[in-house]
C-alpha positions as CSV (number, residue, x, y, z in Angstrom):
1,X,178.1,67.4,-33.6
2,X,177.5,70.1,-36.4
3,X,174.0,70.7,-37.3
4,X,172.7,71.8,-40.7
5,X,170.4,74.8,-40.7
6,X,168.2,75.8,-43.6
7,X,168.9,79.1,-45.4
8,X,165.5,80.4,-44.1
9,X,166.4,79.7,-40.5
10,X,169.7,81.5,-41.0
11,X,168.1,84.5,-42.5
12,X,165.6,84.5,-39.6
13,X,168.5,84.6,-37.2
14,X,170.0,87.4,-39.2
15,X,166.9,89.4,-39.3
16,X,166.4,89.0,-35.6
17,X,169.8,90.5,-34.9
18,X,170.1,93.0,-37.5
19,X,166.5,94.3,-38.1
20,X,165.0,93.7,-34.6
21,X,168.1,94.4,-32.6
22,X,168.1,91.3,-30.7
23,X,171.5,90.4,-29.0
24,X,173.3,87.2,-29.8
25,X,172.7,86.0,-26.3
26,X,169.0,86.4,-26.5
27,X,168.9,84.5,-29.7
28,X,171.1,81.6,-28.7
29,X,169.0,81.2,-25.5
30,X,165.8,81.1,-27.5
31,X,166.8,79.0,-30.4
32,X,169.8,77.1,-29.1
33,X,172.0,78.1,-31.8
34,X,175.7,79.1,-30.9
35,X,176.7,82.7,-30.6
36,X,179.6,81.8,-33.2
37,X,177.0,80.5,-35.8
38,X,174.8,83.6,-35.6
39,X,177.7,85.9,-35.6
40,X,179.2,84.1,-38.6
41,X,175.9,84.2,-40.5
42,X,175.5,88.0,-39.9
43,X,179.0,88.6,-41.2
44,X,178.6,86.5,-44.3
45,X,175.1,88.2,-45.0
46,X,177.0,91.5,-44.6
47,X,179.7,90.7,-47.0
48,X,177.3,89.3,-49.5
49,X,175.1,92.5,-49.4
50,X,178.3,94.5,-49.9
51,X,179.3,92.5,-52.9
52,X,175.7,92.9,-54.4
53,X,175.8,96.5,-53.8
54,X,179.1,96.9,-55.7
55,X,177.7,95.0,-58.6
56,X,174.5,96.9,-59.0
57,X,174.4,100.4,-57.4
58,X,170.7,100.7,-58.3
59,X,169.6,98.0,-55.9
60,X,169.4,99.0,-52.2
61,X,171.7,97.1,-49.9
62,X,169.5,94.7,-47.9
63,X,171.7,95.0,-44.7
64,X,171.4,98.8,-44.9
65,X,167.6,98.3,-45.4
66,X,167.6,96.1,-42.2
67,X,169.6,98.6,-40.2
68,X,167.3,101.5,-41.4
69,X,164.2,99.6,-40.4
70,X,165.6,99.0,-36.9
71,X,166.6,102.5,-36.5
72,X,163.1,103.7,-37.6
73,X,161.5,101.3,-35.3
74,X,163.4,102.7,-32.3
75,X,162.7,106.2,-33.3
76,X,158.9,105.4,-33.7
77,X,158.9,103.8,-30.2
78,X,160.5,106.9,-28.7
79,X,157.9,109.2,-30.6
80,X,155.0,107.0,-29.1
81,X,156.4,107.4,-25.6
82,X,156.8,111.2,-26.0
83,X,153.3,111.4,-27.6
84,X,151.8,109.5,-24.6
85,X,153.8,111.9,-22.1
86,X,152.4,115.0,-23.9
87,X,148.8,113.6,-23.8
88,X,149.1,113.1,-20.0
89,X,150.7,116.6,-19.5
90,X,147.8,118.1,-21.5
91,X,145.2,116.2,-19.5
92,X,146.8,117.4,-16.2
93,X,146.9,121.1,-17.2
94,X,143.3,120.7,-18.6
95,X,142.1,119.7,-15.1
96,X,144.1,122.4,-13.5
97,X,142.5,125.0,-15.6
98,X,138.9,123.9,-14.9
């Protein structure tokens, strides 16, 4: 039986996949939506963003913005891990010196 989902719900599913990097499998398990539906919504959204970008080159592509946000979040997480490691190393060497 086909279900009707609100545009807000669809946008949330797209954001979970594109911006937060969630897999289709994890989204379908949590929200009970088929993988095909989420995939279709993401593809439609991507095409819609490409059309908007072609029509107005001054407006940033929303899909590209989502992907950039995801990339930057991953990079930030990696930098936090490296920073924590360096703090531990500095503390270790400070103990060794004293």
